[in-house]
C-alpha positions in Angstrom: -52.8 -2.7 -26.8 -55.1 -5.8 -26.8 -57.9 -4.8 -24.7 -58.9 -2.3 -28.0 -58.6 -5.6 -30.2 -61.6 -7.1 -31.7 -62.9 -10.9 -31.5 -64.5 -11.7 -34.9 -68.1 -11.7 -34.9 -68.2 -15.4 -35.2 -66.0 -17.8 -33.5 -63.3 -19.4 -35.7 -64.3 -22.7 -34.6 -68.3 -22.5 -35.6 -68.4 -22.1 -39.0 -67.1 -24.5 -41.5 -65.9 -24.1 -45.2 -67.8 -25.2 -48.2 -67.1 -26.3 -51.1 -67.7 -23.7 -53.4 -67.1 -22.4 -57.2 -67.8 -19.5 -59.2 -67.7 -18.6 -63.0 -65.9 -14.8 -64.8 -68.3 -15.4 -68.1 -66.1 -13.8 -71.0 -67.1 -12.2 -74.5 -65.9 -10.0 -76.4 -67.0 -6.8 -77.7 -65.5 -3.8 -79.9 -63.8 -2.2 -76.5 -61.7 -5.1 -75.8 -62.7 -7.8 -73.5 -65.8 -7.9 -71.3 -66.6 -10.3 -67.8 -70.6 -10.7 -65.8 -71.1 -9.3 -63.0 -74.2 -9.8 -61.4 -75.1 -8.0 -58.5 -76.0 -10.1 -55.2 -79.2 -9.2 -53.6 -79.2 -6.8 -50.4 -80.3 -9.8 -48.3 -77.5 -11.2 -48.4 -75.7 -12.3 -45.3 -72.4 -12.4 -47.1 -70.8 -10.0 -49.6 -74.1 -8.2 -49.7 -74.4 -6.1 -52.9 -71.7 -7.3 -54.3 -70.5 -7.7 -57.9 -69.8 -11.3 -58.4 -68.9 -13.7 -61.2 -71.9 -15.9 -61.0 -71.0 -18.8 -58.3 -72.0 -20.8 -55.7 -71.7 -24.0 -53.0 -70.8 -27.2 -54.4 -74.1 -29.0 -53.5 -74.0 -33.4 -53.0 -75.7 -33.6 -56.5 -72.5 -32.2 -58.2 -69.9 -34.7 -56.8 -72.3 -37.8 -57.7 -70.2 -39.8 -59.3 -67.8 -37.4 -60.3 -63.8 -35.9 -59.1 -63.5 -32.9 -56.9 -62.4 -31.1 -60.1 -65.5 -32.5 -61.9 -67.9 -32.4 -59.3 -66.6 -28.4 -58.9 -66.7 -28.1 -62.8 -69.8 -29.0 -62.7 -71.6 -26.5 -59.6 -70.5 -24.0 -61.8 -71.7 -24.0 -64.5 -75.5 -24.5 -63.0 -74.7 -21.7 -61.0 -74.3 -19.8 -64.3 -77.5 -20.9 -64.8 -79.4 -20.0 -61.5 -78.1 -17.0 -61.3 -77.3 -15.4 -64.5 -79.7 -17.8 -67.0 -76.7 -19.1 -69.4 -75.8 -22.2 -70.4 -71.9 -22.2 -70.8 -69.4 -24.7 -71.8 -72.4 -26.7 -74.3 -71.5 -29.9 -76.2 -73.9 -29.3 -79.1 -76.9 -25.8 -78.9 -80.0 -26.0 -76.6 -83.1 -27.8 -79.0 -85.9 -26.5 -76.9 -87.2 -22.7 -77.2 -86.2 -19.5 -75.6 -89.1 -19.8 -73.4 -88.8 -23.4 -72.0 -85.2 -22.9 -71.0 -86.7 -19.6 -68.6 -89.6 -21.8 -67.2 -87.0 -24.7 -66.6 -84.7 -22.4 -64.8 -87.2 -21.4 -62.8 -87.8 -24.4 -61.7 -84.4 -25.2 -60.5 -84.2 -21.8 -58.8 -87.5 -23.0 -57.1 -86.2 -26.6 -56.2 -88.9 -28.0 -57.4 -86.4 -29.7 -59.9 -82.8 -31.0 -59.5 -79.6 -29.9 -61.8 -79.5 -34.1 -63.0 -83.3 -33.3 -63.7 -83.3 -30.3 -65.5 -80.4 -31.5 -67.4 -82.1 -34.2 -69.2 -85.8 -31.8 -69.7 -83.7 -29.7 -71.5 -81.1 -32.5 -72.7 -78.0 -30.8 -72.3 -74.6 -31.8 -72.2 -71.2 -30.2 -71.3 -67.9 -29.8 -71.9 -66.5 -29.3 -68.6 -62.5 -29.2 -70.1 -64.0 -25.7 -71.4 -63.6 -23.9 -67.8 -60.5 -23.0 -67.6 -59.3 -23.1 -63.4 -57.3 -19.6 -62.5 -57.4 -19.4 -59.0 -58.7 -20.8 -56.0 -59.4 -18.8 -52.7 -60.8 -19.7 -48.9 -62.3 -17.0 -46.8 -61.0 -15.7 -43.8 -61.7 -16.6 -40.4 -64.3 -14.3 -38.6 -66.0 -13.9 -42.0 -70.5 -15.1 -41.6 -70.5 -17.7 -43.7 -67.0 -19.3 -45.2 -66.5 -20.9 -49.1 -63.2 -22.4 -50.9 -63.6 -21.2 -54.0 -62.2 -22.7 -57.2 -62.7 -19.5 -59.8 -62.8 -20.3 -63.6 -63.3 -18.4 -66.4 -65.4 -19.7 -69.4 -66.3 -18.1 -73.1 -69.6 -17.0 -72.9 -72.1 -19.1 -74.9 -73.3 -17.4 -77.9 -76.9 -16.0 -79.2 -77.9 -16.5 -75.2 -79.0 -13.4 -72.9 -77.9 -12.8 -69.5 -80.2 -12.1 -66.6 -80.1 -11.7 -62.9 -82.5 -14.2 -60.8 -84.2 -11.8 -59.1 -83.6 -13.4 -55.4 -79.8 -13.7 -55.3 -78.9 -11.7 -58.6 -80.5 -8.6 -58.7 -78.0 -7.0 -62.2 -76.5 -8.3 -64.9 -73.5 -6.9 -66.2 -71.4 -6.8 -68.8 -67.9 -4.4 -67.8 -64.0 -4.3 -69.1 -62.2 -5.5 -65.9 -60.2 -1.8 -65.5 -63.7 -0.3 -65.6 -64.9 -2.1 -63.0 -61.6 -2.0 -61.1 -61.7 2.6 -61.6 -65.7 2.0 -60.1 -64.6 0.6 -57.6 -61.5 2.3 -56.4 -64.4 5.8 -57.2 -66.5 4.2 -54.7 -69.1 3.1 -57.5 -69.1 -0.2 -56.9 -68.5 -2.6 -54.3 -66.4 -5.8 -55.0 -64.9 -8.3 -52.7 -60.9 -8.9 -52.4 -61.3 -12.5 -54.6 -63.0 -10.5 -57.5 -61.4 -6.8 -57.5 -58.3 -9.4 -57.8 -58.8 -11.6 -60.3 -60.4 -9.0 -62.1 -56.8 -7.7 -61.7 -55.9 -10.6 -63.9 -58.1 -9.9 -66.7 -57.0 -6.8 -66.8 -53.6 -7.4 -69.7 -56.5 -9.3 -71.6 -57.4 -8.5 -74.9 -59.7 -11.1 -76.3 -61.8 -13.9 -75.2 -59.2 -16.4 -77.0 -56.4 -14.6 -75.5 -57.4 -14.8 -71.4 -58.6 -18.7 -71.9 -54.9 -18.9 -73.0 -53.3 -16.9 -71.1 -54.8 -17.5 -67.6 -53.1 -20.8 -65.4 -54.0 -20.9 -61.6 -50.4 -23.2 -61.4 -48.8 -20.7 -59.9 -51.2 -19.0 -58.0 -52.1 -21.4 -54.9 -55.4 -20.6 -52.7 -55.5 -17.0 -51.7 -57.5 -15.7 -48.6 
């Protein structure tokens, strides 16, 4: 029996666990609660072609002058803008033109400016408490990349249009959580385990207000 067991393709000790944050952006629709899913590019080493929430690793700049919780929230907001073009949890609507916001997003994604410069350029400020923490997942050993990921939920910003960045993400779609799960079961959509599990949490809510009021990670703990 032991001879037939294959070793993980990546030694457990060789893959460091990085902090990451992801955010389920929620919107009300005539058919019920919708969530934004992004299609990951086929070139990704981890989760290629999977449908996920906007998210990514916590950068060193996210930690600057911030607690661990604040760093996670900063990363979630930043990644949402980079990957989906959405500025969530704003304290006030941007006063700059949409074309300038799009150009600034492009500069941020290209690494020409950092997040602090982006916020200064667009005169942005955020209410990070608007992000509701509702789950935490750690990638199991054996994966090519490992993340300790904090999951948040937030209301979609009014008047903004979600667009894939064309590099890390190739498609942006608003979908009912139950629909996404049904399509995954039918083999029409690829979902990683944390995305599937958190969509199952969202199925029980009929509106953004109900979801944000009801989601709570206090009983969940870390999952793998």
